[in-house]
N, C-alpha and C positions, 0 to 999 in steps of 0.2 A: 536457541529459539529459532523458529522458522516463521515466515510470513507467507500468507496465501492470498490471492486475489481472485474472486469469482467474477469474471468478466461479464457474465450474463446478468449480474445484479448491478453492475456499474452504470450509473446514469450520467457520468461526465461532470460531476461537481468539481473535481480536481483538487479537493482539499488535501488528499494524500500527497499529491505532487508538491503543493505549496509547503506542507509541513515536513515532508521527507523526500526531497529530490534525490537523495542518495539511494532510495529504494524504488521510486516510482518515476515514470515518465508519462507523457501523453502522446497518443497517436494522432494522425491527421484528422480524425473524426472527433477528437476531444475525449476519447476514452482512455482510462488509466492503463498503464502497462507496468507490470512488475519487472524490474531490471536486475534482481538478485535471485540466486538459486541456492538452495541448501541452507546450512546453518548461518545465521547472521553473526557478524562481528559484535561482540558484547557492547561496543560503543554505539551501535545502531538500534539496540533493543528498545530503548526509550522512544525513539522516533517511530518505530514500528507500532508500538502500543498507542502512541499519540495519533497516528494515522488511522489505526483501527477504531479508536474511540470517537474520532471525528467524522467517520464515514456515515452519512445519513442513510445509506442503503444497506449497511452492514455487509459490504462486499469484501471487506478485509478481515482476515482472522489471523491470530498468532497462536502458536503452539510452543510449549517449552520442551 
């Protein structure tokens, strides 16, 4: 699985960071930053899905 973040859609709610700090961080302006690249460790797939489903701006997507 891979996770992607559309920074243009991000409004800085930071739910992704709260739910999956292993995958996301926050910059100085409060915008999300994806901190992983490539295929996710299988143990983080649930957190990626949780972050994507809780993003009010639909800025996070996952692909298998």
